[in-house]
N, C-alpha and C positions, 0 to 999 in steps of 0.2 A: 410808773406808769407811761402809757405810751398814748401820745396825740395823733390822731389821723384826720386829715382833711381832704377829700376826694382821693383821689391817685394814690398808692403808697410811694415813702419817698424811695428815690431809686438806692441800691444796694451796690457794694464792692462783689456781689456775687452773682450780677447778671450778666447773661452772653456778650454785654457789649463790654464789661468793666473786664470781664475774664478776657477775651479777646487783648483788648488795650494794655493791659498787665502785661499778658505774654509778647505783645511785640514791644515794649517797653522795654522788658528783661532781654527780649533776643538783639535789642539795638545797644542795648549795655555791652552786654558782653560779646559780640562783635567786635566794637569800638574797641574797648580794653584787650582783647586778643589782638585786633590789628595794630594796636601802638605796641605789645608786646613783642609780636613775632616781625613786624616790620623793623621794629629796631635792632631784632638779633639777625635778622637775616640780610639788613641793610637794603631794604625794598622800601626806597621811596613813596611810590605813590600807596602802597599800603600804609604807611605809616600816615600818610595824609590821610587816607581814608578814615582812619580811626580819629583824625583830628574834624573831620566835615560831618561825617556821619551824624553826631547828637546833634550838631547844630542844625542840620538839614532835618530831623525827626522833629526837634523842638519847635522849629518854624511851620511845621504841618501838624503838628497838634495843638500849637497855639491857633490856625486857621481853622481846623476842624473844630475848635470849642468856641469858635465865636458865633454861630448860630445860638449855641445853648447858651452861653452866658447873655446872648441880646434876650433872650426868653425870660430868663430869670432876673433881668434889669427891668423888663415890662410888669414885672408880677408887683404889685401896689403891698407895701411891706405892712402887716398888721403892729399896731399901736397899743402899749399897754403900759401898767405901774408894776415896777418891781422892787423888792425890799433887797437890800445886800445885807446876806448873811455875813459874808466875812467878804475880806479883801487882804492882797500881799503884793507887795510891789517884788518883782521877778527878776527885775535888772536893769542895765540901760545907764549909760553916765549922760547923755544930751535932754534937752530939755522936756521931751517925750520921755516917760517912765511905762514899762510893759508892768500891768498890773493885772495878777489873776482874781477874779471876782466869783465867787458863789452867790449866786440870786435865786429868790423865791419870784417868778413872774406869775402875776395873777391878770391873764388876760379876763376882757368883760363877757366872753363867749362860750367860754370853756374852763375847766377844774385849773388851776394854780399848778407848778411844777416848779422844780429845782434843775439849775442850771449852770454849768460853771463856764466861762468865759474868760479871755485874755483880750486885756484892750489899752492903748496905748493912751496914757493922762497927761497931760502938760502937768509940769508942777505947781505952778501957779495954781490949778485949780484941783491938786489932790486933795486940800483939807476939806473941800465940800462934799468929799465921799467919804462915808465913817459907816460903820456897822448899825445896821437896824433904818437906815436912812431911805427915802424912798425915793427913787431915779423912775426917768421916761426912758422907755425902752422900745426897738422895734425887730421884728424877726420876719423872715419869708413864711408865709402861710404854711408852705408844703415843708419847713427846713426848721421846726420850731427851735432846735436847738444852736443857730445861728443868731444869735442874740446881739445886739448893739445899742449900746447906752444914749441915749440923744444928749449931746452936750449942751444944744441950746435947742428946747422943747416951745411948741408954740405957748402962747401967754394961756390958753386952756388948759394944755395940759400940764402946765407950769401950775397953775391952780390946784390943780387936782394932786397933783403929787404933794404939795406943801400941805394940806389939809387929811389926807388920805392916811389911815393905819391898815396896815396889813399885817396878817398872821403870817406865819411861817408853815411850811409843810414840809414832811419827813423827806430823808434821801431816796427813800423807796419810789417816789413820787419823781427821779430824777430823768430828765432825757437828754440825750448822747446822740451823736453821730453813728451810724449804723456800723457795726463794726465790719473789718475789713475780711475775718475769715481765712480758715486755713486754705481755702482753695485758692482766693486771689495769690495769697505768698506762693501757693505751690506752683501754678501757672507762670508766675515772674522768675521764679528758680527756674522752671523748666527751658524758660526761653534764654534765660541768661546762659545757661550748660549748653544750649543748642546752639546757639552764635558761637560761643567759645570753638565747641567742636568744629563747627562748619570752617573755621577760619584755618584750624590747626589741621584738618584733615586737607583741603585745598592747598596749603602750602607746606604740606608734611615732607616734600623731597626737598625745599632748600634748607627746611630747620632741622632735618635730621641728616641729610647728607654734607653739612656743609664743612666737616674735617676733611672727607674723600675728594672732592671738588678742589679746596685750597691748596692741597700737595701738590709740588711740582709734578709736570708731566712725565711718565718714563722716559720721554725722549732725552732729557737732560741729564739723566743718570748713566754711569759708566754701564756700559755694556759687557764689561767682564766682571762686574763685580754685585753682590746683592745688596752692599751697603749703601743707605740711604745719603746721598749726597747731592753738591752742584756743583756743574765744571762749566768753566769759562776759558775758551781757549783762543786766542788772537793770532795775528802772526807775527807780534812781538812777545807775547809771554802766556801762560795756561796758570789756572787756579783751579784746586779742587777743595770744595769746603764740606766737613762732615757734619751730621745732623749732632744735637746736644747727646752727650751720654756715649759717645764713640770718640775713638783715637788714632792718630794717625801710627800711634809705636804698638798696637795691636798687631798680634802675628800676619804678615801679609798683606799687611793694609796699604804702605808703604808702597810696595811691587805695585798693585792693582791701580792705584793711584795714579802712577808713573803710566802704567800701560795707559790706560784712559785718557792721558794727555798726549802720547804719541803714537794713538792708534792710527792704522794706517801706513806703518813702516816711516814715518816722522823720523828722521836721523840729523835735526840740526841740533848744534851745539849748543850748550845751553852758558850762560855767563855768571848766573849765580840762582842756585838751587835754597828754599826758606823753606824748613818744616817747623810748624809750630802744633799744638796739642790736637787741633782740629784743622788745618790749615796746610797746604801746601802750594806753592807758590814755584814758578821756574820763567825766568826771563830768558831767553834765546838771543843766541848772537843773530846779529841781521846778517840777512844774506848778502852775499858777495863783498865780504868784509875779511880783514885778516886779523879782527877781536882776537884774542885769545879765549879758548871756549875749552870745553871738557862734556865726555858723552854722561849725561845725567843719569844713564841705567847702570853706570859703572861705579857709582858710589858705594861703599859697604853699607846698606840700608840692614842689613843683619846686625850692626854693632852699634847703632843708633839709640836702642833702649837701654844699652849700656852706659855708653858716653851719656845719656842724661840722667840717668839712675847714680852716676860718679858725682855729676855734677850738682845733683840738688842734694847730694849725703856727704860728700867727703869735701866740701870745699867751704865749711861754715856757714851755709844757709840753712840754716835749721827749720825754716818756716818759708819753701819757695813758694810763690803767687804766679810766676810765667817762665818758662824756659823758651828758648828760641835755637833752633839749628841753621846755619847760615853754612853752607858750600859755595866757594868762587877760587878763582886762579888767578890771582892779581898779578901775581911776578914770576908765573911758568911752573910753579908746583900747587898742586891743590891743598886746599886747607880748608880744615871744617872746623867750626868754631860752636862750642856750645856757651850760649850766656844764660846766666839764670840770676833770678831778681826777687828779692825777698825782702823783710823787714830789717836782716843785719847788713845790707844793700847787696850789690851785685858780685858775681864770682862768674869766671870763664876758665874753660879750657880749650886747647887745640887739640887737633890728630891729625895724622894724614889721611893720603887718599885707601890706604887699606885700612884705616879706622885706629890707627894705633896712636895713644895721647903721647905729644909731643911739649906740652905746653899747660901748666896750671897757674891760674891767678885767685887764689882764696877772696872771699868775702873784704871788704873794705869800707 
């Protein structure tokens, strides 16, 4: 049964409630999207917005609801007797235990009705509540489902409760808060989706173009090669580093890498050339000194793959982990040394300036 007193109770399908639900969904969606997008794009202001926005909205929501709460507090509650149909503790580990009551409320000026409530009851007072016991309750006139048990009623109502005998009513006479309805849930979901979409669209460039912007600028790549690499050249040395998945032993890579280090007609002599899988390093001879050096472009680069293959397969290293080629001129003749390391130890071989093997040192 439905109890009405004057104006009908507000429902979640009213225009104000729907607008509030849409705004709440929009704030939640915007906040979540700002946190995710701000974290991915490393945008600190956007990430901070995702943290601050719910707090600001919560404060505004609280302030906007103050007049309504004031009006509700000014309404004098109705007092009535009620009989406990059933009760059940639903949790809690403190001195106050949440108890779910099913009550039959019997107002003096209207028909009795059923209602379900949950109220905290102190453990000391819990034995005072039992099925078929009569209690004193209060509720707002316009919201009869908001029933609260009066723990310390006035002497007059306490005497009435002690002598009253109330009949139960059927469950069909129950009263409950108005349901939210499908419209309210729909506008909340719509607001959430629109909030997410707004953030993603506003920051789509930062979100989806991060890989392109994170790549090194084209100016640092060798102008003579389409291979993706990083070049660092100074007065004393030069370095070429290839991206993962590439190798300096690939056909023509060593020649292109050396050209990028000596572009502009640089004819400086080299003291040492070191070649690894994806790294080429050249230490140049200081200008104006008589330190013995060699022309790095004169090395037999076409022989390097074969020398590495022999060092990694014929010197007892069955599971090679790393290899390194070092070319230098310590005593007047150029020496090319290949060192291989693996689980079996370290092996090496040496070759002359034409790439001919002159010495082998198996793994030990």
